[in-house]
C-alpha positions in Angstrom: 115.7 127.2 97.0 113.3 125.0 94.8 109.8 124.3 95.7 108.8 120.4 95.5 105.1 121.1 93.8 103.7 117.8 94.7 104.0 114.1 94.3 103.5 112.1 91.4 102.9 108.6 91.6 101.0 105.1 90.0 99.1 101.8 90.3 97.8 102.3 94.0 95.7 99.1 93.2 94.3 99.7 96.5 91.7 96.7 98.3 90.4 96.5 101.6 94.0 95.3 102.3 95.8 98.7 100.5 95.6 101.6 102.4 96.9 104.5 102.0 97.4 107.2 104.9 100.8 109.3 105.1 101.1 113.0 106.0 102.1 115.1 103.4 104.1 118.6 102.6 102.6 119.2 99.0 99.0 120.3 97.7 98.9 118.2 94.4 98.9 114.5 94.5 99.6 113.6 90.4 98.5 109.3 89.8 99.7 108.2 86.3 96.4 105.5 86.8 95.8 102.2 88.3 93.8 103.3 91.5 92.4 99.8 91.5 93.5 96.3 91.9 92.7 94.9 88.5 90.0 95.3 86.2 86.8 94.1 86.9 83.7 94.9 89.1 84.7 96.4 91.8 83.9 95.3 95.1 81.8 97.9 97.7 84.7 98.0 99.9 86.9 99.4 97.3 84.8 101.8 95.9 84.3 103.6 99.5 87.4 103.4 100.7 88.2 105.9 97.5 85.4 107.9 98.5 86.8 107.8 101.9 90.9 109.1 100.9 89.0 111.7 98.5 87.4 113.1 101.0 90.6 113.2 103.2 92.6 114.3 99.9 90.1 117.9 100.2 89.8 117.9 104.2 94.0 118.1 103.6 93.6 120.9 101.0 95.1 118.5 98.9 94.2 118.5 95.2 94.4 115.2 92.9 94.8 114.4 89.2 94.5 111.8 88.0 94.9 109.9 84.7 92.3 106.7 84.5 94.8 103.5 84.3 93.9 99.8 82.3 93.0 98.6 85.7 90.6 101.6 86.2 88.7 100.8 82.9 85.6 99.3 82.2 86.9 98.6 78.7 90.3 98.7 76.6 88.1 100.1 73.7 86.8 103.1 76.0 87.5 106.1 78.2 84.7 105.1 80.6 86.4 104.0 83.7 85.0 103.5 87.2 86.8 107.0 88.3 83.5 108.8 86.3 81.7 108.4 89.5 83.5 110.2 91.0 84.1 112.9 89.2 82.5 115.5 90.6 84.7 115.5 93.4 85.5 119.2 94.6 89.4 118.4 94.4 89.8 115.8 92.1 90.6 116.4 88.7 90.4 113.4 86.4 92.3 113.2 82.6 
């Protein structure tokens, strides 16, 4: 029997009205970008929610592997993204 190693998703587009609350039976989440809904200054509520989500991921023993998408970037011509703020979170792995 094959074992599921994780869930691959993208385009979470988090904002105050879009919450991810799922009980998962895997240890790894892979997100191919666009955590945030658009590429502009993020409202504080979105940034706080993502921090809370990362805490839930850690408490659940999950790992999040994340590639910043175009909506997560500060500038298309730079590797900088809003997600760099969270780079020291123990269960977040940025690429």
